Each structure stands twice: as structure tokens, then as C-alpha cells.
C-alpha positions in Angstrom: 0.1 -0.1 0.0 1.4 3.5 -0.9 0.1 6.8 0.1 -1.8 8.3 -3.0 -2.8 11.7 -1.8 -1.1 14.3 0.0 -2.7 15.0 3.4 -4.4 18.8 3.2 -2.8 20.0 6.6 0.8 18.8 5.3 1.3 22.1 3.6 0.3 24.2 6.6 2.6 27.0 8.0 4.3 26.7 11.2 1.8 28.9 12.9 -0.9 26.2 12.4 1.2 23.1 12.7 0.6 22.9 16.3 -3.1 23.5 16.1 -3.4 20.8 13.6 -1.6 17.7 15.3 -4.4 16.1 17.3 -3.3 13.2 15.3 -2.8 9.8 17.3 -0.5 8.6 20.0 0.7 7.2 23.1 2.2 3.9 24.0 1.6 3.9 27.6 -0.1 1.2 29.6 -3.2 1.7 32.1 -2.5 3.0 35.7 0.1 1.6 37.8 1.6 -0.2 34.5 1.9 3.2 33.0 3.8 4.5 35.7 6.2 1.6 35.9 7.0 1.9 32.2 7.7 5.6 32.6 10.2 5.0 35.4 12.0 2.1 33.6 12.4 4.3 30.5 14.0 7.0 32.4 16.4 4.5 34.3 17.7 3.2 31.0 17.5 6.3 28.9 20.8 6.3 26.6 21.9 2.9 27.9 23.6 0.5 25.3 21.0 -2.1 26.2 18.1 0.1 25.7 15.6 -0.7 22.8 16.1 0.9 19.5 13.7 0.7 16.5 15.8 2.9 14.3 16.6 -0.1 12.0 13.6 -2.1 11.7 10.7 -0.1 13.2 10.5 -3.0 15.8 11.3 -2.4 19.3 14.3 -4.7 19.7 17.2 -4.6 21.8 20.5 -4.0 20.6 21.4 -7.7 21.0 18.2 -8.8 18.9 18.7 -6.2 16.1 20.6 -7.9 13.2 22.4 -4.9 12.1 25.2 -2.5 13.4 23.8 0.1 16.0 25.3 2.4 18.3 23.8 4.4 21.0 25.5 7.8 22.3 24.0 8.9 25.4 23.8 12.3 27.3 26.4 11.5 29.9 28.9 10.9 27.0 27.9 13.9 25.3 27.9 16.1 28.4 31.3 14.5 29.6 33.0 15.4 26.4 31.5 18.7 25.8 29.8 17.9 22.6 28.1 20.6 21.7 26.8 20.0 18.1 26.0 16.9 16.0 29.0 17.2 13.9 31.0 17.0 17.3 29.1 13.7 18.2 29.8 12.3 15.0 33.4 12.7 15.2 33.2 10.4 18.3 30.7 7.9 16.5 31.6 4.5 16.0 32.3 3.7 12.1 31.7 7.3 10.9 33.6 9.8 9.2 32.8 13.4 10.0 34.9 15.6 7.8 35.0 19.5 8.1 35.0 21.0 4.7 34.5 24.6 5.7 34.3 26.6 8.7 30.5 26.2 8.7 30.1 22.9 6.7 30.5 19.1 7.5 30.2 15.8 5.4 29.4 12.6 7.1 30.5 9.2 5.5 30.0 5.5 6.5 31.0 2.3 4.7 32.4 4.4 1.8 29.3 6.3 1.4 27.8 9.7 2.2 25.3 9.7 5.0 22.2 11.3 3.5 19.6 10.2 6.0 18.8 11.9 9.5 15.9 10.8 11.8 14.4 12.9 14.4 12.6 10.7 16.7 12.4 8.3 14.1 10.8 10.4 11.4 13.1 10.6 8.3 14.2 14.1 7.1 16.5 14.8 4.2 20.1 16.0 5.3 21.4 19.1 3.7 24.8 20.5 4.4 23.8 24.2 3.4 21.4 24.4 6.5 21.6 23.7 10.2 21.5 19.8 10.1 25.2 19.3 10.9 25.5 21.9 13.5 22.4 21.4 15.4 23.0 22.0 19.1 22.9 19.0 21.1 21.1 21.1 23.9 18.0 19.5 22.5 18.6 16.0 22.4 18.6 13.0 25.0 20.7 10.5 22.9 21.7 9.6 19.1 21.2 6.4 17.7 23.5 5.3 14.6 22.6 2.7 12.3 25.1 1.6 9.9 24.7 0.0 6.6 21.4 0.2 4.2 18.5 1.7 6.0 15.8 1.7 3.1 13.0 0.1 5.0 12.3 3.0 7.1 14.3 5.9 5.4 13.4 5.4 1.6 15.7 6.9 -0.8 19.3 7.2 0.2 22.7 5.9 0.4 23.9 2.6 1.9 25.7 4.0 4.5 23.9 5.0 8.0 21.0 6.7 9.3 21.4 9.0 12.2 18.4 9.1 14.6 18.3 12.1 16.7 16.1 11.4 19.8 14.8 14.6 21.4 14.5 15.5 25.0 11.0 14.9 26.8 10.0 16.4 30.2 11.4 14.5 33.3 9.0 12.9 35.7 10.4 14.6 38.7 11.3 17.8 37.3 14.3 20.0 37.6 17.0 21.1 35.6 20.3 22.8 35.4 22.1 25.7 34.0 25.9 25.6 32.5 28.3 28.1 31.8 31.3 27.3 29.8 34.2 29.5 28.5 37.4 28.3 26.4 40.0 28.9 24.0 39.5 31.6 21.2 37.5 33.8 23.7 34.5 31.0 23.4 31.6 31.5 25.8 28.4 29.3 26.2 25.6 29.5 28.3 23.0 26.3 28.4 19.8 26.2 30.4 17.6 22.8 30.7 14.4 22.9 32.8 11.6 20.4 33.2 8.2 21.0 35.1 4.9 20.1 35.8 1.9 22.1 33.9 -0.8 20.2 36.1 -1.2 19.3 39.6 -2.0 15.6 38.9 1.3 15.4 36.6 -0.8 14.6 33.6 0.6 17.6 31.7 4.6 18.6 31.7 6.9 20.5 29.9 10.6 21.1 29.2 12.3 24.0 27.8 16.0 24.1 26.8 18.3 26.6 25.3 21.8 27.3 24.5 23.8 30.7 23.5 27.3 30.6 22.4 30.0 33.4 21.0 33.5 33.3 20.2 36.3 33.3 17.7 38.0 30.3 16.1 41.2 28.7 15.3 40.8 30.1 11.9 41.4 33.6 11.2 38.5 36.2 10.9 36.2 33.2 11.9 33.4 34.1 14.7 30.5 32.5 15.8 27.3 33.9 17.1 24.8 30.9 18.0 21.3 30.5 19.6 19.5 27.4 20.0 15.9 27.2 21.7 13.7 24.3 22.5 10.4 23.5 24.1 8.2 20.5 24.5 4.9 19.5 26.1 3.6 16.2 27.0 0.0 15.8 27.8 -1.5 12.2 29.0 -5.0 12.3 27.4 -5.9 9.1 29.2 -3.9 6.3 30.9 -3.2 4.9 27.5 -2.7 8.1 25.3 0.1 10.7 25.3 0.0 13.7 23.2 3.5 15.6 22.5 4.1 18.8 20.9 7.3 20.7 20.6 9.2 23.6 18.8 12.7 24.4 18.3 14.5 27.4 16.8 18.1 28.0 15.9 19.9 31.0 14.6 23.5 31.1 13.5 25.0 34.3 12.5 28.9 33.5 11.9 31.4 36.0 10.3 34.5 35.5 8.4 33.0 32.3 6.9 35.4 30.1 4.6 33.4 28.6 1.2 36.0 26.0 0.0 39.3 25.3 1.8 42.9 25.6 1.4 45.2 24.5 -1.5 46.8 21.1 -0.8 49.7 22.1 -3.3 52.0 24.9 -4.4 52.2 25.6 -8.1 55.3 23.7 -8.4 53.9 20.4 -6.8 55.2 20.6 -3.5 52.6 20.0 -0.5 51.3 23.1 1.1 51.1 21.6 4.3 53.2 24.0 5.8 50.5 26.7 5.8 49.6 27.7 9.5 46.3 26.1 10.6 44.7 29.4 11.4 45.0 30.1 7.4 41.8 31.4 6.1 40.0 31.9 2.5 37.6 34.1 3.8 37.0 37.7 3.7 36.1 40.2 6.8 32.8 40.5 4.8 32.1 36.8 4.5 29.4 35.2 6.3 27.0 32.3 6.2 24.0 33.0 8.4 21.4 30.1 8.7 17.9 30.2 10.6 15.7 27.2 11.1 12.3 26.6 13.0 11.0 23.1 13.6 7.7 22.1 14.8 6.6 18.4 15.5 3.7 16.6 17.2 3.1 13.0 17.9 0.2 11.0 19.6 0.6 7.6 20.7 -2.0 5.4 22.1 -1.5 1.5 23.7 -4.4 -0.9 23.5 -4.9 -3.7 26.1 -4.0 -6.4 23.8 -0.3 -4.9 23.7 -0.6 -3.1 20.4 0.1 0.6 20.0 -0.3 3.1 17.3 1.6 6.3 16.8 1.2 9.3 14.4 4.0 11.8 14.0 4.4 15.2 12.0 7.6 17.1 11.4 7.3 20.6 10.0 10.8 22.1 9.2 11.7 25.6 7.7 15.1 26.8 7.2 16.9 29.5 5.4 20.3 30.7 4.7 22.3 33.7 3.5 25.7 33.3 2.4 27.8 36.1 1.3 30.9 34.0 0.3 34.2 34.1 -1.4 35.9 31.0 -3.0 39.6 30.9 -3.6 40.8 28.6 -6.2 44.3 27.7 -7.9 47.7 26.9 -6.6 50.0 29.6 -5.1 53.4 30.3 -6.2 55.5 29.0 -3.1 57.8 32.2 -3.1 55.4 35.0 -4.4 52.1 33.4 -3.4 50.7 34.6 -6.5 48.3 32.4 -8.8 45.0 32.2 -6.9 41.9 33.2 -8.2 38.5 34.1 -6.7 34.8 33.6 -7.3 32.6 35.7 -4.7 29.0 34.7 -4.6 25.9 35.6 -2.8 23.9 32.4 -2.4 20.3 32.5 -0.7 18.2 29.8 -0.1 15.0 28.4 1.7 13.8 25.1 2.5 10.7 23.6 3.7 10.1 20.0 4.8 7.0 18.1 5.8 7.1 14.5 7.2 4.3 12.4 8.3 4.7 9.1 9.5 1.4 6.6 10.8 2.7 3.4 12.6 1.3 0.4 14.5 3.0 -2.3 16.2 2.3 -5.1 18.5 2.4 -8.9 19.1 0.2 -11.5 17.3 0.2 -15.5 17.6 1.0 -18.0 14.9 1.5 -21.8 15.2 1.5 -21.4 19.1 4.1 -18.7 19.2 4.0 -15.0 19.9 5.6 -12.8 17.3 5.7 -8.9 16.7 4.5 -6.8 13.7 5.1 -3.4 12.7 3.5 -1.4 9.7 4.0 2.2 8.7 2.8 4.6 6.2 5.3 7.7 5.5 5.3 10.9 3.8 7.7 13.6 2.9 8.1 16.5 0.8 11.0 18.8 0.7 10.8 22.1 -1.2 14.1 24.3 -2.0 14.6 27.4 -3.6 17.9 29.3 -4.2 19.1 32.7 -5.6 22.6 33.5 -6.7 24.1 36.9 -7.1 27.2 37.2 -9.2 29.7 40.0 -8.5 30.2 43.0 -10.8 33.8 43.5 -10.1 36.7 41.2 -9.7 38.3 40.4 -6.4 42.0 40.5 -6.4 44.1 38.1 -4.2 47.7 39.1 -4.6 50.0 37.5 -2.5 48.0 34.5 -0.9 50.7 33.9 1.6 50.0 37.3 2.9 46.0 37.2 2.6 44.2 38.7 5.7 40.7 39.2 4.3 40.9 42.8 4.1 40.0 42.9 0.4 36.8 45.1 -0.2 33.3 43.5 -0.9 32.7 43.9 -4.5 29.2 45.3 -5.6 26.8 42.6 -6.6 24.0 42.4 -9.2 20.5 43.3 -7.8 18.9 40.6 -9.7 19.7 36.8 -9.4 22.2 35.6 -12.1 20.5 32.3 -11.5 17.4 30.7 -9.6 16.5 27.2 -8.8 13.6 25.4 -7.2 13.1 21.8 -6.5 10.4 19.7 -4.7 11.2 16.0 -3.8 8.1 14.1 -2.6 8.2 10.8 -1.2 5.9 8.4 -0.2 5.8 5.0 1.2 4.4 1.9 3.3 6.5 -0.7 5.0 5.6 -3.9 6.9 8.2 -5.7 9.3 7.9 -9.1 11.3 9.9 -10.7 14.0 9.1 -14.4 13.9 9.9 -16.4 17.0 10.8 -19.6 15.3 12.4 -21.3 18.3 13.4 -20.2 21.6 16.9 -19.5 20.3 16.0 -18.1 16.8 14.3 -15.2 15.6 13.5 -14.4 11.8 13.0 -10.8 10.8 11.4 -9.9 7.6 10.4 -6.8 5.9 9.6 -4.9 2.9 8.9 -1.2 1.8 7.0 0.1 -1.4 8.0 3.6 -2.2 7.1 6.4 -4.8 9.6 9.0 -5.4 9.3 12.0 -7.6 11.6 15.3 -8.4 9.8 18.2 -9.9 12.2 21.3 -10.5 13.7 23.7 -12.9 16.0 21.2 -14.4 13.2 18.8 -15.3 10.9 16.3 -13.7 11.3 12.6 -13.2 9.9 10.0 -10.8 10.1 6.3 -9.8 7.1 4.4 -8.7 6.6 1.2 -6.6 10.3 0.8 -5.5 10.6 -2.3 -3.5 13.2 -2.3 -0.6 13.4 -5.7 1.3 14.8 -6.3 4.5 15.7 -9.8 6.0 17.7 -11.0 9.4 18.1 -14.1 11.2 19.1 -13.9 15.1 20.4 -17.1 16.9 20.9 -17.0 20.8 23.5 -19.2 21.4 23.0 -18.7 25.3 21.1 -16.1 27.1 24.1 -13.4 26.7 25.3 -14.2 23.2 23.5 -14.1 20.0 24.8 -14.5 16.1 23.0 -12.7 13.4 23.0 -12.5 9.7 21.0 -9.8 7.6 20.6 -8.3 4.1 19.3 -5.1 3.7 18.9 -2.5 0.7 18.2 1.1 0.1 17.5 3.1 -3.3 18.9 6.4 -4.9 16.7 7.9 -7.6 18.8 8.8 -10.8 17.8 11.1 -13.7 19.2 9.0 -16.4 18.1 7.5 -19.6 19.3 4.7 -21.9 19.4 4.9 -25.8 15.6 4.3 -26.0 14.8 7.3 -24.0 13.7 5.0 -21.1 14.5 6.3 -17.7 17.0 3.9 -15.7 15.8 2.2 -12.5 17.1 3.7 -9.2 20.5 3.0 -8.2 20.3 0.0 -5.8 22.4 -0.2 -2.6 22.6 -3.2 -0.5 24.4 -4.3 3.1 25.2 -7.7 3.8 26.1 -8.3 7.4 27.1 -11.3 9.9 28.1 -10.8 13.4 27.8 -12.0 16.9 26.5 -9.7 19.8 26.9 -10.4 23.6 25.7 -8.8 27.0 28.2 -9.7 29.8 28.6 -8.9 33.4 24.8 -9.1 34.1 24.4 -7.0 31.0 26.6 -4.5 32.4 28.8 -4.7 29.1 27.9 -5.0 25.6 30.2 -6.5 22.8 29.7 -6.9 19.0 31.8 -8.0 16.0 30.4 -7.8 12.6 31.6 -8.5 9.0 29.9 -6.4 6.1 29.8 -5.8 2.4 28.2 -2.9 0.8 27.2 -2.8 -2.9 25.9 -0.4 -5.4 24.3 -1.6 -8.5 22.6 0.1 -11.5 24.7 3.0 -11.6 24.5 5.1 -14.5 27.4 5.8 -16.8 27.6 7.1 -20.4 26.9 4.3 -23.3 30.0 4.2 -25.4 28.1 2.7 -28.2 25.6 5.9 -28.6 27.1 9.3 -29.1 23.9 11.1 -30.3 22.0 13.1 -27.7 18.6 12.5 -26.6 15.5 14.5 -27.3 16.0 16.4 -24.0 19.8 16.9 -24.9 21.2 14.5 -22.5 23.2 11.5 -23.8 22.4 7.9 -23.5 23.5 5.9 -20.3 23.8 2.4 -19.3 23.4 1.0 -16.0 26.5 -1.0 -14.6 27.7 -2.5 -11.5 29.0 0.2 -9.1 31.6 0.2 -6.3 31.5 -1.9 -3.2 32.8 -1.6 0.3 33.4 -4.0 2.6 35.1 -4.4 6.2 34.5 -5.4 10.1 33.6 -3.6 13.2 34.4 -4.3 16.8 32.5 -2.5 19.5 32.6 -2.9 23.3 30.5 -0.5 25.4 29.3 -0.7 29.0 30.3 -0.4 32.8 32.9 -3.2 33.4 33.1 -2.0 37.0 30.9 0.4 39.0 33.6 3.3 38.4 34.4 2.8 34.6 32.3 3.7 31.6 33.9 2.3 28.5 33.4 2.9 24.9 35.6 1.3 22.1 35.4 0.4 18.7 37.4 -0.5 15.7 36.5 -0.2 12.3 38.1 -1.6 8.9 36.3 -0.3 5.9 37.6 -0.4 2.3 36.1 0.6 -1.2 37.0 -0.6 -4.6 35.4 -0.3 -8.2 33.6 -3.0 -9.8 36.9 -4.0 -11.7 38.7 -4.4 -8.2 40.7 -0.8 -8.4 40.8 1.4 -5.2 38.2 3.8 -4.5 37.5 6.8 -2.2 41.2 6.4 -0.7 40.7 10.0 0.7 38.6 8.1 3.4 40.5 6.4 6.2 40.5 2.4 5.9 40.9 2.0 9.8 39.6 3.7 12.7 39.8 3.6 16.6 37.6 5.2 18.8 38.4 4.7 22.5 36.6 6.5 25.5 36.7 5.9 29.0 34.9 7.8 32.0 36.4 6.8 35.5 34.7 7.8 38.7 37.8 8.3 41.1 35.4 9.1 43.8 31.8 10.1 44.6 33.1 13.6 43.7 35.6 13.5 41.0 35.3 11.9 37.4 37.8 11.7 34.8 37.9 10.8 31.2 40.1 10.2 28.2 39.2 9.8 24.4 41.4 8.5 22.0 40.5 8.7 18.2 43.2 7.2 15.9 42.6 6.9 12.2 44.7 5.5 9.1 45.9 7.6 6.4 44.0 9.2 3.6 45.1 9.6 0.0 43.6 11.9 -2.5 45.4 10.4 -5.9 46.5 12.6 -8.8 45.3 16.0 -7.7 48.3 17.8 -7.7 49.7 20.0 -10.6 51.8 17.3 -12.1 49.6 14.2 -10.8 51.0 14.4 -7.2 48.7 12.6 -4.7 47.5 14.5 -1.7 48.2 12.5 1.7 47.1 13.0 5.5 49.4 10.3 7.2 47.7 8.6 10.1 47.2 10.2 13.2 45.9 10.2 16.8 43.8 12.7 18.6 43.6 12.7 22.3 41.0 14.4 24.2 40.8 14.7 28.3 38.3 15.8 30.9 37.9 16.0 34.5 34.8 17.2 36.5 34.6 17.7 40.3 31.3 17.7 42.4 31.7 20.9 44.9 28.5 19.7 46.3 25.3 18.1 45.5 24.3 20.9 43.1 27.4 22.6 42.0 30.1 20.6 39.5 32.9 22.0 37.8 34.7 20.4 34.6 37.5 21.0 32.4 37.9 19.6 28.8 41.1 19.8 26.9 40.8 18.8 23.2 43.7 17.9 20.7 45.8 17.5 23.9 48.8 16.6 21.8 48.2 19.6 19.4 48.3 17.4 16.3 48.3 19.3 12.9 46.0 17.3 10.9 43.6 17.6 7.7 40.0 16.9 8.5 39.4 16.4 4.7 41.3 16.6 1.7 38.7 15.8 -0.9 36.2 18.5 -1.2 37.2 20.2 -4.5 40.5 18.9 -3.9 41.4 21.2 -1.3 42.2 20.6 2.6 40.8 22.0 5.7 42.8 21.9 8.9 41.2 20.4 12.2 41.5 22.6 15.3 44.4 23.2 17.4 44.6 22.2 21.0 42.0 23.9 22.9 40.5 24.3 26.5 37.1 24.8 28.0 36.1 25.3 31.9 32.5 24.7 32.7 30.5 25.4 35.8 27.1 23.5 36.2 24.3 24.3 38.8 21.5 21.8 39.1 18.1 21.6 40.9 
């Protein structure tokens, strides 16, 4: 079943979203059972043993999920002062978080870009131009990461990973905190988080949170001025029904923003890795402002027979105003001459609507109880953009002496180019967990999707795209399970064959086999997996036909694409009452269909190791070690030289001291060894340095 019509309220503006969200909800059981369920959920929130439905839609524990899933909880986020989603991704197992500019990040996993984000399980499209990557963590309770193809729930995308951002909800006991932080480069940050009851019987509760941050940067000229606000209300309409509505607003007003990065080579072919980390390509007038306002609502209802239904609505609006300067070319090593410029004013707006209806619960078959989930999803994204070109050239002169003091050129009053695009996706999925035996669980699922693009460059669509999911879990014992799974995802493409017929979407697949275990009375979890990611039906120009098609494009043929394979080891938990341990090792290598290396600008090996140790009731210390193997971008130098970032290790340290029951002091030292390294070397064949050693000091008051 596929949604065939667009719900009339989807196009409503933010001002009417909250009033139109008396949709369905809650999965909370009657009376005492309801209270017990809420208490249990609060106790394990963020635990590695918590149930996560991000992979299948079924409420499975991580050990029962036949795919690689990691959970990053609030204690880890707070301890290492991770202030944005990009910060979290640099710590997440199996993910590459590469900074390409002062205000833009790209995320990859298993050799492919990460294009799918979820907010409380509702899929939204990731776009690096807007606030997605730098969304403040003040609004999230935890982050779930599912690696591999995730098409069953997310629809279109790459076979890489899905990032599920779980927003904060009101706490049953109320209370909150205020946190003040200062740090290197004149950084100042203030956080507030508070839960409160809005009714005497505790049926209606609210939570508000916010963060404001100002400061300079390790990159010359760059400054930030960020605001994040968040509010959410939950109302128990009955013992079995809960309504949730929320709103968040973000404003980012940076200065000295870069567009593009630094040259990797000088004109003579020698590496330009002697450029200082603080080197910028920005001007004093460049900026990349971003504003975003998002509203959401959900209603959940639990039936006495164990079934529950959910309805969730997301309305997201964002806009950006970039006054940018791109520097390109290779400077002379002695004179610094040779760089060109491309100024641009780029303004864009984005609106996204997403709706999910879902039902799940147990059913009986052949004397055993099984679980089933079914869902309908609808999403639409509208993006418009205008580009303004300069009327005068911007000189660079000696790039080695560049300080960004060049004057802002006049720009045309009318856009040099404009664009608009609407992406609509709708689908239905069904998944079931069959308990074949006390030790064997079979998980089967399938999704049917319709996908349509309408824009200035043309329209195209793909209907009735089928996405399967299959997994088998075998329990060797009460603590160890083995699994095998196969998942798919699709990526629509606007390519046609010699008969003017549109090619089918690119097919991405993930085959995985692994073992998971819970040890020390479920205090420690461990997993090991082998995976292989493949792409098929990738469009390339057809060498047998050189005449253009009626629309001016040239015929393409579908071929087998690149593949990625590797293995992952992950160990998380509490081996003792004093120690929290987070460890992962990932090996991931990509190759073309002919076996030649592919995407060597991504590291093949990565280690993430973090520990938090409670020396006493008052003192906690922590360390994080991130190591990755070398990255190579071949043939990008003026004489065919390869850009290279050697293997490197980053060390981050923290310590906190509880002055009393309410007041806590914390210190974080990031990049403690002051390693100089490229965060990325592939974005337009330029390189962007990672941050130098920096220090942060926080004081937190809780109530």
C-alpha cells in the first residue's frame, strides 16, 4: 500500500502546525503499569541495552537487532562537551565526520555519504547547506546510529548509515540545570535545561532548553554567534494516550565564513602543508547565516492487547544567506601569486514536511507469539535558491599574506540564476519478528516507495520501488547471539538509456554477519560484524551511442558500481561501577567493480576509545582517543601528485569535580597533543585543517 494523496494539512505553515496535530498517540499502559513503564524508561535512557527501533521499526534490543547499531547517550555528550551533531559524529563508531569549511561538514560511513537523518524516528533529508550538521545537542537526549543500508524506514538514500536524533522529553521528577562554559579563542557558552509539571496531577509536563554561544575560532577572521531554543509539552490524555508537541528555533550568525578550503599544493607540486592552521580563504565581509524553525507533534495510544499506534508530524523551515568568497588555484611558493576568486551571494530557503503513521504489537501464530510493525510515511521537501554574481573582480595578490581585508565587490540586484526543486516521497512498510524457536528469531520486512522530483532542470519519478529487509538472529545462550542480515536502499537517478527510457534507481545493499553479547549481568555489551556494501544499476555514459536524446542528454547504461567491505568491533558498558567504557575498531575499504581502489581519501581503519572513570563520589576523569589510518587523494597535484594525510591520533581529556550536590566544575582539553591534521582532503581537492589544542572550563548548577 502506498499513500496516493497528500494530506491537506501537510502544507500548513508553522503557525498552524501545532493546532493541527491532534493526530494519534501514546504507548503507555493503564494506571500503575503506565507509571512503572515511565520509570523504567528514565532509568535506562541512553543505555547501550535500551531498545532501539531505528533499524527495523520493531522495538528490539540491540542484541536482537541484526544490524550494527550504536547509541551515544547524554552522559557521554556532556562529559566530552559535545556541542553539535558534528561533534558527536567525530566520536561515533564507524563514521567519518569531515569538516570541509568553517561552517559545513560531510558525514560518511562504509564508503558512502550519509544522507538520512531522523528526528525521533521520522526521516528527514540531510542538507549540508542548512543547520542539520551543527544542530545544538542541547535539544537531544541521545543519538542512535544504524550503519549500512536503511531503506526499510528511511526510503531513498545511500547504503551508509541513518542518524536518529532523539529529542529530550519532560522528566517525571522535574528539575534542571544551568551551565556556563568558557574556552579557548574567547569562546563563551550558556546552557539552560528545565523540566516542570503544568498540572497538579502530573498529566501535563513541559521541558524547555536553550543554548547561546559566542566566540572566535582557530581559523583567522572566523567568529560564531549561535542561539538554540527548544520547548516540548507532553499531555497524558488518558492512561493509555499521550500527546506531545514541540518547537525549536536555531539562529547562526557566523562571520569570516570560508567557502572552500586551502590549496593542498603549491604551483610547483610541493605540498602546501606548511600553511598555518589558522590560514583562511575568507574575507572580513563573508558570512553564512542560517536560521531554522521546526515544529513537531506526535500522539501515541496503547491498546490493552499490547498493540500501540503512533502518528508523528514534522514541519521544518530553514533559510540561509551566504555572502561567500571562493579561492581557487595553486599559489607560487615564493610569491604567493596564482590564486583566483569567485565571490557569490547565495540565498536559499527550505521547507520540509514529514508524516509517519505506525502500528506495532504482538500476534500469535503456530503456538508462538511474534511481533509486527506497519507504517505509512510521507515527506516533501521544497528548496528555492538565488545566486547573485559580482560586478567586479576580487584581487588576491600574494596569498601567503592574505588577511581577508579585500573590499566586498558590488553584486547584481537581480539573481544571476535561480532554482527550485520539490522532492516528494511516500511509502509503506511492513516488518515482522518471527519467534521460530526459543533461540531463533527471523525478521522480515519490505517497503514500497514512490519518489518524485519536480524542478527547473526537469521532472522525474520512480514508482513502486521495493526495498526488502531480512535478518536471522540465533541465541547461543542467554547472553550471546549471532546474526545475519541483508538490507537494501535505493537512490533515484535522472538518466535514460538509448531508447529514451529512464533507468531504474541505483540499488544499494548491505550484507552483514556478526555476533553480539551482553556480559557482567548486562553491564557490558560487545559486538563484532563483517559487512559488504554494494551498489548496482549505476548510470554511466553508453559508449555505443554518441547522439543526444531529445532532451539534450546523452544515453546511459546501468552498470555495477563500487563496493565497500570490512569489519567492526565494538565494546561498550560498565565493566566496573567506576568505569564507563566505549571502544570501537572499524576497517572499511572501497573498490570499483573492476577491483581498483576507490575513495582512498577516506581512512580504511579507525579506532574510537573513550573511558570515564569515577575516582570518588566527587571526582570523575575521562579520556578519548581517536585514531585513523592515512587518507590519500590521488593525482590532484599539478603534476599528478597525490595529496596525503598520514595516520594520526587525537587525544581529548576531561575531569569534573562535584563541589556539592548541586554544583559541578568541569574541564575539557581537546587535541591535547596539539596534532596538526587535515580533517578533509577531497572537497574540491582542497584541504581543511582540524582545530588546534583548546581548553574549556564549565560550571554547572543543578536543581
